[in-house]
Each structure stands twice: as structure tokens, then as C-alpha cells.
N, CA, C and O of each residue as an XYZ file, in Angstrom:
524
protein
N      10.769     15.362    -25.400
C       9.536     14.786    -25.868
C       9.786     13.396    -26.469
O       9.025     12.457    -26.230
N      10.861     13.284    -27.250
C      11.171     12.019    -27.893
C      11.418     10.928    -26.851
O      10.978      9.795    -27.045
N      12.105     11.236    -25.760
C      12.366     10.250    -24.710
C      11.080      9.781    -24.071
O      10.992      8.629    -23.647
N      10.062     10.658    -23.989
C       8.777     10.276    -23.431
C       8.098      9.224    -24.307
O       7.532      8.263    -23.787
N       8.146      9.390    -25.604
C       7.558      8.427    -26.532
C       8.280      7.093    -26.420
O       7.638      6.043    -26.406
N       9.608      7.118    -26.339
C      10.392      5.894    -26.194
C      10.035      5.207    -24.881
O       9.874      3.987    -24.848
N       9.911      5.964    -23.813
C       9.564      5.393    -22.505
C       8.185      4.748    -22.543
O       8.001      3.661    -21.994
N       7.228      5.385    -23.169
C       5.879      4.831    -23.268
C       5.900      3.510    -24.029
O       5.251      2.550    -23.614
N       6.629      3.449    -25.127
C       6.716      2.202    -25.887
C       7.440      1.115    -25.103
O       7.076     -0.058    -25.190
N       8.450      1.488    -24.349
C       9.176      0.502    -23.544
C       8.272     -0.085    -22.470
O       8.279     -1.295    -22.242
N       7.503      0.759    -21.816
C       6.567      0.277    -20.791
C       5.502     -0.602    -21.431
O       5.161     -1.654    -20.890
N       4.983     -0.191    -22.559
C       3.962     -0.991    -23.248
C       4.519     -2.343    -23.674
O       3.829     -3.356    -23.568
N       5.739     -2.368    -24.147
C       6.347     -3.638    -24.564
C       6.518     -4.567    -23.375
O       6.280     -5.770    -23.485
N       6.929     -4.019    -22.241
C       7.081     -4.850    -21.052
C       5.739     -5.367    -20.567
O       5.626     -6.520    -20.149
N       4.736     -4.527    -20.622
C       3.414     -4.916    -20.137
C       2.801     -6.008    -20.994
O       2.050     -6.843    -20.490
N       3.112     -6.014    -22.280
C       2.508     -7.006    -23.170
C       3.458     -8.139    -23.522
O       3.122     -8.998    -24.338
N       4.622     -8.150    -22.928
C       5.600     -9.203    -23.200
C       5.176    -10.505    -22.556
O       4.133    -10.566    -21.904
N       5.970    -11.545    -22.729
C       5.625    -12.845    -22.162
C       5.632    -12.786    -20.633
O       6.430    -12.067    -20.031
N       4.726    -13.557    -20.015
C       4.662    -13.586    -18.564
C       5.748    -14.497    -18.029
O       6.227    -15.395    -18.723
N       6.128    -14.254    -16.792
C       7.109    -15.105    -16.145
C       6.516    -16.499    -15.986
O       5.317    -16.631    -15.740
N       7.326    -17.534    -16.123
C       6.798    -18.888    -15.996
C       6.269    -19.188    -14.598
O       5.406    -20.051    -14.437
N       6.777    -18.485    -13.582
C       6.307    -18.734    -12.222
C       5.218    -17.760    -11.787
O       4.799    -17.779    -10.629
N       4.757    -16.912    -12.697
C       3.715    -15.937    -12.371
C       2.382    -16.654    -12.144
O       2.073    -17.632    -12.826
N       1.601    -16.166    -11.189
C       0.299    -16.807    -10.954
C      -0.635    -16.610    -12.143
O      -0.549    -15.597    -12.837
N      -1.526    -17.568    -12.383
C      -2.472    -17.409    -13.484
C      -3.409    -16.231    -13.218
O      -3.726    -15.920    -12.070
N      -3.831    -15.600    -14.268
C      -4.734    -14.449    -14.156
C      -5.999    -14.814    -13.380
O      -6.510    -14.003    -12.608
N      -6.502    -16.025    -13.583
C      -7.716    -16.455    -12.876
C      -7.500    -16.449    -11.365
O      -8.424    -16.140    -10.612
N      -6.296    -16.784    -10.912
C      -5.999    -16.780     -9.482
C      -6.007    -15.349     -8.952
O      -6.563    -15.090     -7.884
N      -5.410    -14.436     -9.670
C      -5.370    -13.049     -9.225
C      -6.775    -12.465     -9.135
O      -7.106    -11.770     -8.175
N      -7.592    -12.748    -10.130
C      -8.972    -12.267    -10.128
C      -9.742    -12.868     -8.969
O     -10.467    -12.169     -8.262
N      -9.580    -14.181     -8.779
C     -10.255    -14.875     -7.685
C      -9.832    -14.310     -6.334
O     -10.685    -14.039     -5.489
N      -8.536    -14.127     -6.116
C      -8.025    -13.619     -4.837
C      -8.498    -12.197     -4.565
O      -8.740    -11.837     -3.414
N      -8.631    -11.388     -5.606
C      -9.164    -10.033     -5.427
C     -10.625    -10.070     -4.999
O     -11.069     -9.245     -4.201
N     -11.363    -11.025     -5.533
C     -12.796    -11.127     -5.231
C     -13.041    -11.769     -3.862
O     -14.015    -11.432     -3.189
N     -12.169    -12.690     -3.448
C     -12.336    -13.434     -2.196
C     -11.056    -13.355     -1.344
O     -10.395    -14.370     -1.130
N     -10.711    -12.165     -0.863
C      -9.423    -12.022     -0.165
C      -9.319    -12.843      1.123
O      -8.245    -13.371      1.411
N     -10.378    -12.967      1.896
C     -10.305    -13.746      3.135
C     -10.125    -15.233      2.850
O      -9.342    -15.910      3.517
N     -10.842    -15.728      1.872
C     -10.706    -17.140      1.493
C      -9.310    -17.410      0.949
O      -8.700    -18.429      1.274
N      -8.802    -16.500      0.121
C      -7.453    -16.663     -0.438
C      -6.412    -16.656      0.674
O      -5.496    -17.478      0.678
N      -6.552    -15.730      1.611
C      -5.598    -15.669      2.716
C      -5.635    -16.950      3.540
O      -4.589    -17.479      3.916
N      -6.835    -17.449      3.822
C      -6.988    -18.678      4.605
C      -6.321    -19.862      3.900
O      -5.550    -20.598      4.515
N      -6.618    -20.043      2.614
C      -6.046    -21.153      1.849
C      -4.533    -21.017      1.722
O      -3.797    -21.974      1.962
N      -4.080    -19.846      1.349
C      -2.654    -19.654      1.083
C      -1.814    -19.728      2.353
O      -0.681    -20.208      2.316
N      -2.352    -19.262      3.466
C      -1.632    -19.373      4.734
C      -1.481    -20.841      5.113
O      -0.412    -21.268      5.549
N      -2.551    -21.609      4.947
C      -2.470    -23.039      5.258
C      -1.427    -23.723      4.369
O      -0.633    -24.531      4.852
N      -1.429    -23.400      3.076
C      -0.469    -24.023      2.160
C       0.975    -23.655      2.523
O       1.867    -24.501      2.457
N       1.201    -22.402      2.903
C       2.554    -21.987      3.307
C       3.001    -22.724      4.567
O       4.162    -23.114      4.686
N       2.079    -22.910      5.499
C       2.416    -23.553      6.768
C       2.472    -25.078      6.671
O       2.989    -25.734      7.575
N       1.952    -25.643      5.599
C       1.894    -27.096      5.423
C       2.362    -27.472      4.018
O       1.553    -27.941      3.216
N       3.639    -27.282      3.698
C       4.109    -27.484      2.326
C       3.957    -28.916      1.814
O       3.693    -29.113      0.628
N       4.117    -29.919      2.681
C       3.958    -31.299      2.206
C       2.502    -31.576      1.835
O       2.230    -32.213      0.817
N       1.574    -31.103      2.652
C       0.164    -31.286      2.346
C      -0.219    -30.501      1.084
O      -1.030    -30.959      0.280
N       0.373    -29.318      0.927
C       0.109    -28.522     -0.273
C       0.555    -29.267     -1.523
O      -0.114    -29.210     -2.555
N       1.686    -29.968     -1.435
C       2.145    -30.735     -2.593
C       1.203    -31.897     -2.897
O       1.026    -32.262     -4.059
N       0.596    -32.481     -1.859
C      -0.396    -33.531     -2.103
C      -1.630    -32.940     -2.796
O      -2.217    -33.581     -3.668
N      -2.022    -31.727     -2.412
C      -3.132    -31.066     -3.113
C      -2.779    -30.843     -4.579
O      -3.596    -31.095     -5.465
N      -1.569    -30.373     -4.829
C      -1.143    -30.137     -6.214
C      -1.182    -31.438     -7.012
O      -1.617    -31.450     -8.163
N      -0.733    -32.519     -6.410
C      -0.764    -33.816     -7.087
C      -2.196    -34.244     -7.376
O      -2.487    -34.753     -8.458
N      -3.087    -34.040     -6.420
C      -4.500    -34.379     -6.610
C      -5.086    -33.594     -7.783
O      -5.800    -34.151     -8.618
N      -4.780    -32.299     -7.839
C      -5.299    -31.473     -8.935
C      -4.737    -31.949    -10.271
O      -5.461    -32.002    -11.264
N      -3.438    -32.298    -10.301
C      -2.835    -32.798    -11.550
C      -3.477    -34.117    -11.981
O      -3.786    -34.313    -13.156
N      -3.674    -35.021    -11.011
C      -4.179    -36.355    -11.326
C      -5.695    -36.411    -11.521
O      -6.193    -37.203    -12.322
N      -6.418    -35.577    -10.795
C      -7.882    -35.686    -10.752
C      -8.582    -34.329    -10.903
O      -9.385    -33.986    -10.035
N      -8.329    -33.550    -11.937
C      -8.942    -32.213    -12.026
C     -10.472    -32.252    -12.042
O     -11.115    -31.334    -11.533
N     -11.053    -33.292    -12.615
C     -12.516    -33.393    -12.651
C     -13.067    -33.588    -11.245
O     -14.097    -33.016    -10.888
N     -12.374    -34.399    -10.450
C     -12.820    -34.605     -9.067
C     -12.719    -33.317     -8.258
O     -13.563    -33.062     -7.399
N     -11.709    -32.509     -8.519
C     -11.582    -31.226     -7.826
C     -12.768    -30.344     -8.186
O     -13.370    -29.711     -7.318
N     -13.099    -30.307     -9.478
C     -14.223    -29.496     -9.933
C     -15.512    -29.948     -9.259
O     -16.371    -29.115     -8.972
N     -15.671    -31.238     -9.001
C     -16.857    -31.761     -8.323
C     -16.785    -31.589     -6.806
O     -17.785    -31.258     -6.168
N     -15.610    -31.812     -6.235
C     -15.473    -31.858     -4.782
C     -15.682    -30.509     -4.114
O     -16.392    -30.424     -3.112
N     -15.083    -29.463     -4.644
C     -15.193    -28.168     -3.986
C     -16.634    -27.665     -3.930
O     -17.078    -27.261     -2.856
N     -17.383    -27.669     -5.028
C     -18.768    -27.228     -4.923
C     -19.614    -28.142     -4.028
O     -20.495    -27.662     -3.316
N     -19.350    -29.460     -4.060
C     -20.103    -30.361     -3.184
C     -19.875    -29.984     -1.730
O     -20.828    -29.823     -0.968
N     -18.619    -29.843     -1.347
C     -18.310    -29.500      0.045
C     -18.884    -28.133      0.404
O     -19.368    -27.933      1.518
N     -18.831    -27.195     -0.538
C     -19.327    -25.842     -0.276
C     -20.837    -25.792     -0.096
O     -21.351    -24.914      0.598
N     -21.544    -26.721     -0.711
C     -23.016    -26.672     -0.678
C     -23.642    -27.697      0.256
O     -24.866    -27.827      0.286
N     -22.840    -28.422      1.014
C     -23.354    -29.406      1.974
C     -22.825    -29.082      3.366
O     -21.866    -29.699      3.830
N     -23.457    -28.102      4.039
C     -22.920    -27.623      5.305
C     -22.807    -28.678      6.399
O     -21.970    -28.528      7.289
N     -23.601    -29.725      6.372
C     -23.499    -30.753      7.397
C     -22.396    -31.764      7.139
O     -22.089    -32.586      8.001
N     -21.804    -31.706      5.964
C     -20.759    -32.649      5.576
C     -19.501    -32.413      6.401
O     -19.073    -31.272      6.579
N     -18.915    -33.482      6.899
C     -17.675    -33.395      7.667
C     -16.648    -34.320      7.021
O     -16.735    -35.539      7.167
N     -15.677    -33.752      6.311
C     -14.697    -34.581      5.603
C     -13.964    -35.560      6.512
O     -13.692    -36.690      6.106
N     -13.643    -35.147      7.726
C     -12.897    -36.033      8.624
C     -13.748    -37.236      9.043
O     -13.218    -38.329      9.237
N     -15.062    -37.041      9.183
C     -15.938    -38.124      9.613
C     -16.309    -39.044      8.455
O     -16.577    -40.226      8.675
N     -16.329    -38.534      7.239
C     -16.728    -39.322      6.077
C     -15.754    -39.075      4.928
O     -16.113    -38.409      3.957
N     -14.528    -39.598      5.017
C     -13.512    -39.286      4.010
C     -13.717    -39.951      2.657
O     -12.992    -39.632      1.716
N     -14.654    -40.843      2.525
C     -14.835    -41.535      1.241
C     -16.118    -41.109      0.528
O     -16.591    -41.834     -0.347
N     -16.683    -39.982      0.868
C     -17.967    -39.539      0.331
C     -18.006    -39.562     -1.196
O     -17.132    -39.020     -1.873
N     -19.024    -40.194     -1.699
C     -19.371    -40.213     -3.131
C     -18.220    -40.507     -4.089
O     -18.352    -40.240     -5.283
N     -17.129    -41.030     -3.627
C     -16.029    -41.346     -4.524
C     -15.305    -40.144     -5.081
O     -14.472    -40.295     -5.975
N     -15.596    -38.938     -4.576
C     -14.950    -37.734     -5.103
C     -13.496    -37.609     -4.662
O     -12.689    -36.985     -5.351
N     -13.163    -38.191     -3.531
C     -11.825    -38.006     -2.985
C     -10.981    -39.238     -3.278
O     -11.281    -40.322     -2.778
N      -9.923    -39.089     -4.085
C      -9.113    -40.256     -4.450
C      -8.190    -40.729     -3.342
O      -7.630    -41.822     -3.430
N      -8.021    -39.927     -2.304
C      -7.123    -40.303     -1.212
C      -7.911    -40.288      0.093
O      -7.772    -39.354      0.882
N      -8.746    -41.321      0.339
C      -9.573    -41.324      1.543
C      -8.744    -41.131      2.801
O      -7.694    -41.749      2.978
N      -9.233    -40.271      3.658
C      -8.566    -40.037      4.925
C      -7.382    -39.087      4.860
O      -6.786    -38.795      5.897
N      -7.018    -38.594      3.686
C      -5.884    -37.694      3.554
C      -6.214    -36.356      4.212
O      -7.218    -35.724      3.883
N      -5.368    -35.933      5.134
C      -5.629    -34.691      5.869
C      -5.600    -33.460      4.974
O      -6.322    -32.497      5.229
N      -4.781    -33.475      3.934
C      -4.716    -32.333      3.023
C      -6.048    -32.155      2.300
O      -6.549    -31.037      2.181
N      -6.613    -33.241      1.824
C      -7.900    -33.172      1.131
C      -8.991    -32.787      2.123
O      -9.855    -31.969      1.809
N      -8.958    -33.368      3.309
C      -9.946    -33.018      4.340
C      -9.870    -31.532      4.667
O     -10.900    -30.884      4.853
N      -8.656    -30.988      4.739
C      -8.523    -29.558      5.017
C      -9.115    -28.728      3.878
O      -9.823    -27.751      4.123
N      -8.830    -29.111      2.643
C      -9.366    -28.374      1.501
C     -10.894    -28.385      1.522
O     -11.525    -27.362      1.256
N     -11.486    -29.527      1.834
C     -12.944    -29.605      1.865
C     -13.514    -28.812      3.040
O     -14.581    -28.210      2.914
N     -12.830    -28.803      4.165
C     -13.257    -27.969      5.294
C     -13.156    -26.487      4.934
O     -14.019    -25.691      5.304
N     -12.099    -26.125      4.212
C     -11.952    -24.747      3.736
C     -13.135    -24.378      2.842
O     -13.669    -23.272      2.931
N     -13.537    -25.306      1.985
C     -14.673    -25.049      1.089
C     -15.958    -24.814      1.882
O     -16.797    -24.007      1.482
N     -16.110    -25.513      2.997
C     -17.273    -25.290      3.858
C     -17.251    -23.884      4.457
O     -18.294    -23.242      4.576
N     -16.076    -23.411      4.829
C     -15.958    -22.082      5.439
C     -16.083    -20.961      4.413
O     -16.511    -19.858      4.751
N     -15.715    -21.234      3.170
C     -15.709    -20.215      2.114
C     -16.447    -20.755      0.876
O     -15.834    -20.947     -0.174
N     -17.750    -20.997      0.998
C     -18.462    -21.673     -0.099
C     -18.457    -20.914     -1.428
O     -18.298    -21.529     -2.482
N     -18.626    -19.598     -1.396
C     -18.639    -18.850     -2.660
C     -17.275    -18.906     -3.340
O     -17.179    -19.102     -4.551
N     -16.235    -18.733     -2.551
C     -14.881    -18.771     -3.107
C     -14.544    -20.165     -3.627
O     -13.916    -20.306     -4.677
N     -14.962    -21.191     -2.891
C     -14.657    -22.570     -3.296
C     -15.302    -22.908     -4.635
O     -14.713    -23.606     -5.460
N     -16.504    -22.414     -4.841
C     -17.201    -22.720     -6.089
C     -16.603    -21.982     -7.281
O     -16.846    -22.356     -8.428
N     -15.826    -20.939     -7.018
C     -15.221    -20.151     -8.095
C     -13.740    -20.452     -8.322
O     -13.160    -19.978     -9.299
N     -13.129    -21.224     -7.446
C     -11.698    -21.532     -7.573
C     -11.486    -22.577     -8.666
O     -12.002    -23.691     -8.575
N     -10.741    -22.222     -9.677
C     -10.483    -23.122    -10.796
C      -9.301    -24.041    -10.466
O      -8.362    -23.618     -9.792
N      -9.338    -25.288    -10.934
C      -8.243    -26.217    -10.639
C      -6.846    -25.691    -10.971
O      -5.937    -25.894    -10.166
N      -6.619    -25.022    -12.119
C      -5.250    -24.531    -12.367
C      -4.786    -23.512    -11.315
O      -3.607    -23.469    -10.964
N      -5.712    -22.705    -10.822
C      -5.347    -21.727     -9.792
C      -5.010    -22.437     -8.484
O      -4.040    -22.080     -7.815
N      -5.807    -23.441     -8.117
C      -5.520    -24.216     -6.906
C      -4.185    -24.939     -7.046
O      -3.397    -24.973     -6.101
N      -3.930    -25.508     -8.197
C      -2.666    -26.207     -8.437
C      -1.490    -25.248     -8.273
O      -0.476    -25.603     -7.673
N      -1.623    -24.034     -8.806
C      -0.539    -23.059     -8.701
C      -0.283    -22.703     -7.237
O       0.870    -22.675     -6.806
N      -1.337    -22.432     -6.469
C      -1.128    -22.054     -5.064
C      -0.493    -23.195     -4.307
O       0.394    -22.977     -3.482
N      -0.937    -24.419     -4.575
C      -0.399    -25.582     -3.863
C       1.073    -25.803     -4.213
O       1.890    -26.072     -3.333
N       1.407    -25.689     -5.497
C       2.795    -25.894     -5.926
C       3.734    -24.808     -5.394
O       4.912    -25.065     -5.143
N       3.206    -23.598     -5.227
C       4.020    -22.474     -4.769
C       3.864    -22.223     -3.272
O       4.384    -21.240     -2.743
N       3.147    -23.117     -2.593
C       2.961    -23.038     -1.138
C       2.375    -21.715     -0.718
O       2.850    -21.087      0.229
N       1.343    -21.288     -1.419
C       0.631    -20.052     -1.096
C       0.498    -19.162     -2.302
O       1.030    -19.438     -3.377
N      -0.224    -18.090     -2.093
C      -0.497    -17.144     -3.188
C       0.627    -16.147     -3.354
O       0.562    -15.282     -4.227
């Protein structure tokens, strides 16, 4: 019986201990559970395109406000084509960048998920080349 109590406390201590520095943010896990197809689409692209993913991470680090504006804009403007109009409304700091164009196209395909994706979660996926 005593070993059971010790085991329970050990598990509880591990569960509430500090998170790993490379662990995904809780918001990302919640988002991916809610939007699994969108998460798979984004994360697969990031894994297959690591250089472009790093450019996304840099964009999120440098321009988090623009990310917050860009994803919902792209998600709510179905006629918008990032490749045809890469300088729209000044939201994109790297006009013509294929990584940004891909992210905005992804937002068009997954509008609900795009509007709920927080910049720190996007930065984490981009830096880790997927979810």
C-alpha cells in the first residue's frame, strides 16, 4: 500500500513539474486537437519545406501583429490570391515570399483554424518544422 502512495506522488510530481523547453505550447496542442486536418496540412508543409518554415518563424518573431492580422484576413477573403497580390494591405512584410504566400493560401483552405492559430503556436511549428 505504501508503494502505491509513493507511486501516485511520483506521477503527480512529474505531471506538475517543469515542461521541457522544446515541448509544444499548450495552445498548439489544443488547436491541433480542434483542427486536426488543418494542423496536418500546415505541419506537413513545414516538415517538407524547412527553409520556408524558418522564414515563417522569422516573420512571426519580427511581425507578430501582422500575423494576427494576416491570417484572419486571408481566411475571410475567399477571392484573395496571395500569389497574384503579394503586397495586399501592407500586411505581408516580405512581398512575393513563397512561404508567406503558402501560409495565406493555407488560411484560405482552413479559415476557422487560421483564425484560431496564435502566433506563438505558429512560431513553434515553424521552428520545429512541423507539429
